[in-house]
C-alpha angles and dihedrals in degrees: 000000000000090000091069095066089044090053091049090049091049091049091048091052091049090051090051091050091049091049092052092048091048091049092050091046093050091048091050090050090048091052091051090048091051091051090051093048091045092052091046097044103024090123092063093079102067120146142341108304129059123233091248091066090044092054091046089054089065088062090225109075128081139223116279123176093210091068100048093103097044114101135193142135126302127223119264092212141353120215117242135207124210112216125213089260089058093252112141115224120200111216121232109243111244091235135015102209116070118219091248088068099048120115121208126199133205092208115110138200116207090335095313123113114244138271096060120189131198136160134233104228113247128186132346134314099301094048092045090054090051090051092049093047090050091052091047092051092047088057092048097043100041103022087233127154111262125180138181120231120223094255092054094045092049091058099052111016095084090055100042116038098181100063106135104188109114126240124250105275114267088227089068089070121198109348125199125212088251090063088072133066107239120229120193135188120257137226096341138033088241095056118085095155097137092068088062089058088055093046091051090054094248095125096052140262097307145122111264130193126194105227100188132052109279121201108168101174094172089057103046095038086071086069097037099147092043092051092048089052090050087057096054108148122238113258093252089061097046092044091056092046094049091047091055093050092044092058090054090051092048091056094045120108114255089224091068123082119257109287123259105208117218117191112217120194121188117192115202136130111076093003094074093064093036094053093048095045099042102033106018092237138119132230123252116257142171098333092054094044091053093047093049093049091049091051093061096035088058093045095046108027112205089349104078113103117182123214110197126201126171144162084236107043092169090060092043091053092049089056102040111017093102093069119093093208095055122092127183131221111245087237102271124182116286091261093048093047091051091049088053094050092044089054090064126096098234138006148227117197136176115194140321139053097281094060091044093057095044088057096039091054094045087060101202131101114320124207111197137180114262094220124178126219139177091230124047109273123208097219097051138113091257094057096038092053094043089051092055099245094158095170091060113097121194122220125187117253095216 
C-alpha cells in the first residue's frame, strides 16, 4: 500500500518539472517574440512623450491602453480661434506626427514603396467620400503610398471622374482581407489617429487597411480645393443638375433679382433612430428649418431660391411645400442629388456625411444645425470649428 503514495509523489514531481520546463520555454519564446517586435517596431519609441499625451493635447482624443507605450513628439503650440461669444476654440492640428519623426523604407511591394495604405469601403456615398478624402490627405501629408481597391473604386468612380488615387497593382492578384494589416480608430468615432502612425512609417513596412469609416476633416480640409477637384462630377450628373436649375431661372420673373441658389439637404429616415441611439441626440426640425430659411432670405432679399433634397422627400414637402421660394429635387439618385446641391451658391444642412459633402463641394456659406449629443459627434459645431471650417455657420435647432 505504501507504493501508492510514492507513485503519487513521483507523478507530482514530474508534473512540477514539466511545469517549470513549460514556463522556461514560454519565457524563452516571449523573449524571442519581443526581440522580433522590437526589431520590427523599434522606430515606434522615439522621444520623450507618448502618443497618448500627444492625442490628449489636441483636446479631442481619448485614453486608450493600447497606445500607452507609443512615443513621439508633442506640439509646441496649437492655434486658437475666438468665437463671437468670446469662447476660445483650440484647432485640431492637421496631423499628429511631425516630419522629424517619419520613417521611410526602401522596401517595395509590387513596385510601390511600403508602407501601402488602402481602405475597406464603409457606408454609403457620404461616408465613402470621407474615406477617400482621408486617404488622399494621408498621401499629401505624409507622402505615403495610398491605393484604391476594386470594391471602393466601383462605388465612386462612375460619379467622380477626376479621382487620382491609383488602383491596387494588377500584379498583386486577388487579395484577401487577411493580406492586409488592419488599422482601427480609437476611443471615439472621430479619432483615426493610428492610421497616421502607419502613414508615418512608425508601424513598419507593411500593407495597411482602414477597417472603419474614416472622416478626418481637419486633415483633408488642408487641401480643400484639391479635394473638391477630386470630387468633380461626371458630365451626366452636372448636365442634369444645370438643367434643373435652368428651368427655375426660365420661369422666374424678370422683375426679380438674379437668383441665389441655396442647397438644402434634410437627413431623416434611419438617421433619426441612429442619432438617438448612438449619440443620444435628436434631429433638427421645423424651428431650425424656419431659422435657416430666414437667414438667407434676410441676406439675399427676393433673391434666395432654395433647392431641397432629402432621403425622405415626403417629409420634406410636408415641412416646406408652403413656401414659394422652395423647390424640390425630383428624387434623383444620391449622386445626382448631390451634384444638384453642389451646384448651388450656398447651403443649409442638418446632420450626416451626405449633407456635409453637398455643402463642402458647393463652396459657399454653409448653415448647419447646432445639435447636441451625449457622445462626441463628427458633424457638430465642436468638430467643425476645431477643423477650421470658417464658412460653416451654426444655428440653434430650437
